[in-house]
C-alpha positions, 0 to 999 in steps of 0.5 A, a space after each residue: 277934336 275938329 280943327 278948323 283953321 278959320 283964319 285960313 278960311 278968312 283968308 280964302 274968302 278975302 281973296 274971292 271978296 272981289 268976286 263976291 264969292 262967301 264961305 260957309 260952315 255947312 252942318 246937320 241938324 235933324 236931317 237938314 242941311 244948314 250953312 252958317 258963314 264963315 267969318 262968324 264961326 270962331 272955331 268947331 269943336 267935338 262936344 265937350 263935357 259941359 256943365 250944366 246951368 240950373 234954372 236956364 231956358 230949355 235950349 241952353 246945354 250948359 257952358 263950357 271954358 273955352 281958354 278961360 271964357 265961360 262960353 254957353 252951349 245951346 242946342 239949336 233943335 229948341 228954337 227950330 222946333 225940332 224934337 231932341 236927337 238919337 245919341 250920336 253913333 261913335 264915328 259921328 259925334 256932334 259938334 259945336 259951332 262957337 258963333 261971334 255976335 256981330 261986329 264991335 270990339 268985344 263980341 261975345 261967343 256962344 256954342 251951337 250944338 249941331 249933329 255934325 260939321 261936314 264941311 266948308 264951301 263958297 258959294 257966290 250970292 246969286 246961289 244964295 235964293 231968297 228964303 220962302 215966306 212959308 214952309 220953314 215951320 219954327 226956322 223961318 225966322 233965322 233962315 235968310 235964305 237957300 243954297 242949293 246943294 247936292 240933291 237938295 239945298 243948304 238953309 243959310 242962317 241969320 247968326 244974329 237972329 239965332 244968337 238974339 233968339 238964344 242969348 238974354 231977353 225973349 228966351 230969358 237966356 243967361 
């Protein structure tokens, strides 16, 4: 199991809030790099055994029992318009980000299947550039901004919009 100590990451983020730095979980999906604010990610898991949900939306891969809580696990490829991914190589097992819904006393959790979780990195707010109006395909509504990283960009996702699109309502989710 991949271990990510979110409490430690939260402590690092709080220490840098005065400077404005934000901490992101960086992952790969369909050959692209993405980032989610670490404060929204409860934990990172290796892809667990899932229980299928007949009649669920296409993006719902199934549910998992996470310490007594039933958590739906979704494939981001569907809302992003990406083709199904190849079977992962044994050394590159896919992961699941357990992401919490927005602020509130009792946030809901959902799992987001990704190809690979690669890092936890800090970026200053001025490193997050506005997303272009065109050119991101079906992922456009979910992208809050872009961060230049290494030889390319990371697409910074808006967790609320992603969860809204995957959850009950628009896509007929659980």
